[in-house]
C-alpha positions as CSV (number, residue, x, y, z in Angstrom):
1,M,101.4,144.2,15.8
2,R,101.6,146.0,12.5
3,I,103.3,144.0,9.7
4,A,104.4,145.3,6.3
5,I,104.6,142.5,3.7
6,F,107.0,144.0,1.1
7,N,107.6,143.0,-2.4
8,T,109.4,145.2,-5.0
9,V,107.2,143.7,-7.7
10,Q,103.6,144.9,-7.7
11,L,100.8,142.5,-6.9
12,E,99.2,142.9,-10.3
13,T,102.0,140.6,-11.6
14,A,100.0,137.7,-10.0
15,G,102.9,135.3,-9.4
16,G,103.4,132.9,-6.6
17,M,105.0,135.4,-4.3
18,E,102.3,137.9,-5.0
19,H,99.6,135.3,-4.2
20,F,101.4,134.6,-0.9
21,C,101.5,138.3,0.0
22,I,97.8,138.7,-0.6
23,Q,96.7,135.6,1.2
24,T,99.0,136.2,4.2
25,A,98.0,139.8,4.6
26,K,94.3,138.9,4.4
27,H,94.5,136.1,7.0
28,L,96.7,138.0,9.5
29,S,94.6,141.1,9.3
30,G,91.6,139.0,10.3
31,L,93.3,138.1,13.6
32,K,92.8,140.1,16.8
33,G,95.5,142.7,17.4
34,I,97.2,142.2,14.0
35,E,97.4,144.6,11.1
36,A,99.1,143.4,7.9
37,D,99.4,145.4,4.7
38,C,101.0,144.7,1.3
39,V,103.6,147.3,0.2
40,T,105.3,147.4,-3.2
41,M,107.0,149.9,-5.5
42,N,104.7,151.8,-7.8
43,D,103.8,151.2,-11.5
44,E,106.5,153.4,-13.0
45,F,109.2,151.7,-10.9
46,N,107.9,148.3,-11.9
47,I,108.0,149.1,-15.6
48,R,111.6,150.2,-15.3
49,Y,112.5,147.2,-13.1
50,S,110.8,144.8,-15.5
51,K,112.6,146.2,-18.5
52,L,116.0,145.6,-16.7
53,H,114.8,142.1,-15.7
54,S,114.0,141.4,-19.4
55,L,117.3,142.7,-20.5
56,Y,119.2,140.5,-18.0
57,F,117.4,137.4,-19.4
58,L,117.9,138.7,-23.0
59,R,114.2,138.7,-23.7
60,K,111.7,141.2,-25.1
61,F,109.9,143.3,-22.5
62,D,106.1,142.6,-22.3
63,Q,104.3,145.1,-20.1
64,S,101.2,142.9,-19.9
65,I,103.1,140.5,-17.5
66,I,102.9,143.1,-14.7
67,Y,99.2,143.6,-15.2
68,R,97.8,140.1,-15.1
69,E,95.3,141.0,-12.2
70,S,93.4,144.2,-11.6
71,R,93.9,146.3,-8.5
72,K,90.2,146.1,-7.8
73,S,90.4,142.3,-7.7
74,I,93.5,142.4,-5.4
75,E,91.8,144.8,-3.0
76,T,88.7,142.6,-2.8
77,K,90.9,139.6,-1.9
78,L,92.8,141.6,0.7
79,D,89.6,142.4,2.6
80,K,90.7,144.3,5.7
81,A,94.4,144.6,4.6
82,N,95.6,147.6,2.6
83,Y,97.7,147.7,-0.6
84,L,100.2,150.6,-0.7
85,K,102.6,151.6,-3.5
86,C,105.7,153.7,-3.1
87,A,107.1,156.0,-5.8
88,N,110.6,156.2,-4.4
89,F,112.8,154.9,-1.6
90,T,112.3,157.9,0.6
91,E,108.5,157.2,0.5
92,L,109.2,153.5,1.0
93,T,111.3,154.2,4.1
94,K,108.7,156.5,5.6
95,T,106.0,153.9,4.9
96,L,107.8,151.0,6.4
97,R,108.7,152.9,9.6
98,Q,104.9,152.9,10.4
99,Y,105.1,149.1,11.1
100,D,106.6,146.9,13.8
101,L,108.0,144.3,11.4
102,V,108.8,144.1,7.7
103,Y,108.5,140.8,5.9
104,S,110.2,140.7,2.4
105,R,111.2,138.1,-0.2
106,N,114.8,137.1,-0.2
107,E,115.7,138.4,-3.7
108,I,119.1,140.0,-4.0
109,T,117.2,143.1,-5.3
110,E,115.5,143.5,-2.0
111,A,118.7,142.8,0.0
112,F,120.5,145.6,-2.0
113,L,117.6,147.9,-1.5
114,F,117.5,147.5,2.3
115,Q,121.3,147.7,2.6
116,Y,122.0,150.7,0.5
117,L,118.8,152.6,-0.5
118,V,116.7,152.3,2.6
119,G,119.0,151.2,5.4
120,Y,118.2,148.3,7.8
121,H,118.8,150.7,10.7
122,R,116.1,153.1,9.5
123,I,113.2,150.6,9.5
124,P,111.8,147.9,11.8
125,P,113.3,144.4,11.9
126,V,113.3,142.7,8.5
127,I,112.5,139.0,8.0
128,F,113.5,137.6,4.6
129,G,111.1,134.9,3.3
130,C,112.9,132.5,1.0
131,H,110.3,132.5,-1.8
132,C,113.1,132.6,-4.4
133,P,115.2,129.5,-4.2
134,H,118.5,130.3,-2.5
135,Q,120.2,127.6,-4.6
136,Y,119.0,125.9,-7.8
137,I,119.9,122.2,-7.4
138,G,121.4,120.7,-10.6
139,A,121.4,124.1,-12.4
140,K,122.9,123.9,-15.8
141,T,122.2,127.2,-17.6
142,F,124.2,130.4,-17.4
143,H,121.5,132.4,-15.4
144,S,120.9,129.6,-12.9
145,R,124.6,129.1,-12.3
146,L,125.1,132.8,-11.9
147,H,122.2,132.9,-9.4
148,N,123.8,130.2,-7.4
149,L,127.2,131.9,-7.4
150,L,125.7,135.3,-6.3
151,Y,123.5,134.0,-3.6
152,S,126.2,131.8,-2.0
153,S,128.8,134.5,-2.2
154,P,130.0,137.1,0.3
155,I,128.2,139.7,-1.8
156,Y,124.7,138.3,-0.8
157,T,125.9,137.6,2.7
158,H,126.9,141.3,3.1
159,L,123.6,142.5,1.5
160,A,121.3,140.3,3.6
161,K,123.1,140.2,6.9
162,G,121.2,143.2,8.2
163,A,118.0,141.1,8.2
164,T,116.8,140.0,11.6
165,A,115.8,136.4,10.6
166,F,115.0,134.1,7.7
167,H,111.8,132.3,6.9
168,T,112.5,129.2,4.8
169,I,110.0,127.0,2.9
170,S,112.1,124.1,1.5
171,G,114.5,121.8,3.2
172,N,117.3,122.6,0.8
173,D,117.0,126.3,1.5
174,T,116.8,125.8,5.2
175,K,120.1,124.0,5.2
176,A,121.8,126.5,2.9
177,I,120.6,129.6,4.8
178,K,121.7,128.1,8.2
179,E,125.2,127.4,6.8
180,Q,125.5,130.9,5.3
181,F,123.9,132.9,8.1
182,K,125.0,131.0,11.2
183,H,124.0,133.7,13.7
184,H,120.5,134.4,12.3
185,P,117.3,132.7,13.4
186,V,116.0,130.4,10.6
187,K,112.5,128.9,10.7
188,K,111.0,126.6,8.2
189,V,107.3,127.0,7.7
190,P,105.5,125.8,4.5
191,N,103.3,128.3,2.7
192,P,99.8,128.1,4.0
193,F,97.4,126.1,1.7
194,D,93.8,125.0,2.3
195,A,93.2,121.9,0.1
196,I,89.5,121.6,1.1
197,D,88.7,125.2,0.2
198,Y,90.6,125.0,-3.0
199,A,88.7,122.0,-4.2
200,A,85.4,123.7,-3.3
201,R,86.2,126.6,-5.6
202,A,86.3,124.3,-8.6
203,S,82.5,124.3,-9.0
204,K,82.2,128.1,-8.6
205,S,83.9,129.1,-11.8
206,K,83.7,128.1,-15.5
207,R,86.4,125.8,-16.9
208,P,88.7,128.0,-18.9
209,F,89.1,125.4,-21.7
210,D,87.4,122.2,-22.8
211,L,88.7,118.7,-22.3
212,V,89.0,116.4,-25.3
213,P,86.5,113.5,-24.9
214,K,87.8,110.0,-24.9
215,Q,91.4,111.1,-24.6
216,Y,93.8,111.2,-21.6
217,N,93.9,114.9,-20.7
218,I,97.2,116.1,-19.3
219,L,97.7,119.6,-17.8
220,W,100.9,121.7,-17.6
221,A,100.6,125.2,-16.0
222,G,103.3,127.7,-15.2
223,R,105.6,130.4,-16.6
224,L,106.9,129.5,-20.0
225,T,110.5,129.8,-19.0
226,E,113.7,127.8,-19.0
227,Q,113.5,127.5,-15.2
228,K,110.1,125.7,-15.5
229,G,111.5,123.2,-18.0
230,V,109.6,124.3,-21.1
231,I,112.3,122.9,-23.4
232,Q,112.0,119.5,-21.7
233,L,108.2,119.8,-22.0
234,C,108.5,120.1,-25.7
235,H,110.9,117.2,-25.9
236,L,108.6,115.2,-23.8
237,I,105.7,115.8,-26.1
238,E,107.8,114.8,-29.1
239,I,108.8,111.5,-27.5
240,V,105.3,110.5,-26.1
241,N,103.5,111.5,-29.3
242,R,105.5,109.0,-31.3
243,T,103.3,106.3,-29.9
244,H,100.4,108.0,-28.0
245,D,99.4,110.9,-30.1
246,K,95.9,109.4,-30.6
247,K,95.5,108.8,-26.8
248,I,96.6,112.0,-25.2
249,A,95.6,115.7,-25.2
250,W,98.1,118.1,-23.9
251,H,96.8,121.3,-22.2
252,I,99.4,124.0,-21.6
253,C,98.6,127.2,-19.6
254,G,101.0,130.0,-19.2
255,E,102.9,133.0,-20.6
256,G,106.6,133.6,-20.9
257,E,109.7,134.1,-23.1
258,L,109.5,130.6,-24.5
259,K,105.9,130.9,-25.7
260,E,107.1,130.8,-29.4
261,K,108.8,127.4,-28.7
262,V,105.6,126.0,-27.3
263,S,103.5,127.5,-30.1
264,S,105.8,125.8,-32.6
265,T,105.3,122.5,-30.9
266,A,101.5,123.0,-30.9
267,Q,101.6,123.7,-34.6
268,Q,103.4,120.5,-35.2
269,H,101.1,118.4,-33.0
270,G,97.4,118.6,-33.3
271,N,96.9,117.3,-29.8
272,V,98.7,120.2,-28.1
273,H,96.5,123.0,-26.9
274,L,98.1,126.3,-25.7
275,Y,95.9,128.7,-23.7
276,G,98.1,131.5,-22.4
277,H,97.8,132.9,-18.9
278,I,94.9,131.6,-16.8
279,N,93.9,133.7,-13.7
280,R,93.9,132.1,-10.3
281,E,90.2,132.2,-9.9
282,S,89.8,129.9,-12.9
283,M,92.5,127.4,-12.1
284,P,90.5,125.2,-9.7
285,A,88.1,124.6,-12.5
286,A,91.0,124.0,-14.9
287,Y,92.2,121.1,-12.7
288,S,88.8,119.6,-12.4
289,N,88.5,116.3,-14.3
290,I,92.0,116.5,-15.8
291,D,93.6,113.1,-15.7
292,L,97.2,114.0,-14.9
293,F,99.2,117.1,-13.9
294,I,102.8,117.3,-14.9
295,S,105.6,119.6,-14.0
296,T,108.9,119.7,-15.9
297,S,110.7,122.1,-13.5
298,Q,114.3,120.9,-12.9
299,W,116.0,123.5,-10.8
300,G,114.0,123.1,-7.6
301,E,111.2,125.2,-6.1
302,T,110.8,126.8,-2.7
303,Y,107.1,126.0,-2.5
304,A,105.2,124.5,-5.4
305,Y,101.5,125.5,-5.3
306,T,100.6,123.5,-8.4
307,P,101.0,119.9,-7.0
308,R,98.9,120.8,-4.0
309,E,96.3,122.4,-6.2
310,A,96.1,119.4,-8.5
311,N,96.0,117.0,-5.6
312,S,93.2,118.9,-4.0
313,L,91.0,117.9,-6.9
314,G,92.3,114.3,-6.7
315,I,94.6,114.6,-9.7
316,P,98.0,112.7,-9.6
317,V,101.2,114.7,-10.2
318,L,104.2,113.6,-12.2
319,S,107.4,115.7,-11.8
320,Y,111.1,115.5,-11.4
321,N,112.5,114.6,-8.0
322,I,113.4,118.1,-7.0
323,S,113.0,120.2,-3.9
324,G,109.5,121.7,-3.6
325,Y,108.0,118.7,-5.2
326,N,109.6,115.8,-3.4
327,E,108.5,117.4,-0.1
328,I,104.9,117.2,-1.0
329,I,104.7,114.2,-3.4
330,D,105.0,110.8,-1.8
331,D,106.1,108.6,-4.7
332,G,103.4,106.2,-5.7
333,V,100.8,107.8,-3.4
334,N,99.7,111.2,-4.7
335,G,102.1,111.2,-7.7
336,K,105.3,109.9,-9.1
337,L,108.8,111.4,-9.0
338,V,111.3,110.8,-11.9
339,E,115.0,111.3,-12.5
340,S,115.2,111.6,-16.3
341,L,113.3,112.6,-19.4
342,D,113.1,108.9,-20.5
343,E,111.5,107.9,-17.2
344,F,109.1,110.8,-17.5
345,S,107.9,109.7,-20.9
346,I,107.6,106.1,-19.8
347,L,105.4,107.0,-16.8
348,I,103.1,109.3,-18.9
349,K,102.5,106.4,-21.3
350,W,101.9,104.2,-18.2
351,F,99.2,106.5,-17.0
352,A,97.7,107.1,-20.4
353,D,97.4,103.3,-20.9
354,G,94.9,103.1,-18.1
355,N,97.1,102.6,-15.1
356,C,96.5,104.6,-11.9
357,L,97.6,105.1,-8.3
358,R,95.7,103.1,-5.8
359,S,95.2,105.8,-3.2
360,N,92.9,108.6,-2.1
361,I,94.8,111.6,-3.3
362,K,92.4,114.2,-1.9
363,E,92.5,112.7,1.5
364,H,96.3,112.4,1.4
365,I,96.9,116.1,0.5
366,Q,94.4,117.2,3.1
367,T,96.5,115.5,5.8
368,R,99.7,117.1,4.4
369,T,98.5,120.7,4.4
370,D,97.2,122.8,7.3
371,S,96.8,126.5,6.5
372,V,95.7,127.5,10.0
373,L,98.7,125.8,11.6
374,A,101.1,127.4,9.0
375,Y,99.8,130.9,9.7
376,K,100.0,130.2,13.5
377,Q,103.7,129.1,13.2
378,L,104.6,132.1,11.0
379,L,103.0,134.6,13.3
380,H,104.7,133.0,16.3
381,F,108.0,133.4,14.5
382,F,107.3,137.0,13.8
383,H,106.6,137.7,17.5
384,S,109.9,136.0,18.4
385,C,111.8,138.3,16.1
386,L,110.7,141.5,17.8
């Protein structure tokens, strides 16, 4: 079987979907009788696409965000798999026709592309992987509400109905997709993650920043965007620092349109340290010996890598009770789930005051993640769609 793992966005962007593409192509290509390659649009297309994306979110275009990882590094990770870039839709169609199956993210961009610019009937069966949340639960902003409106509308149904099946990752998306696409096969399989291997990598790279001795070190990592709850993070720091500024060191890793907001908070508070984007190879070392990992995302996630990564190193996770997190965090075991900003601040202080969870977090996450089984289930689903 030949599988094309397609993503409009080039792999150099180094986001969660790009990470999934690389890891999945590498693993599947190592199996007997399977060839899996990553296919994206080329650099020129991605620059134009990213400019439009920035305009949609009313933010300044930063070309560096699509070049966070080198092609050489990507090709090394891919091992036997190939990385192909297409300059136009004619070339894309020709490329995809060489495969038996096309796996693509579920973005409305890709659905439009397959419906009108490539044509579902011109290429092998397409499986949409729901790496973009189909619905943001509790969405309050204009863009998140518009997203929910579009993806639940007849417009998206029309654009995506040519797909053969859907691969879902979260429980919320599984329910929503089954209701909207009643005649399509839908299979929930978590993204593969190897907790033991991730923990082992912590000692193989240098920590990208220093911890603050004798303080409670808290890590936040992700895109500095509204979706990831950056405004709430800044409010949280303000609240907690009123009483615990001498006890806590905040370590924030990431880039995004709200970087200036975080920079302003860091200037106001001497215990806030902003590091920018940290590459994936260095992140295991970044988690090592941190006291607590926090996530302020509020809209829900399809698959949150960060709580699994932190747990792999034995680090507890504190987050809102949202999809993507509440499916991996057992409240009071490997982390805590909260419902409000006030509860969030209270629990941070609780941890910083010397309290801890009485459980083996490493052992717990190892029993909750099985990368080999996940790949096996995914491949079986692919076979069933042919």
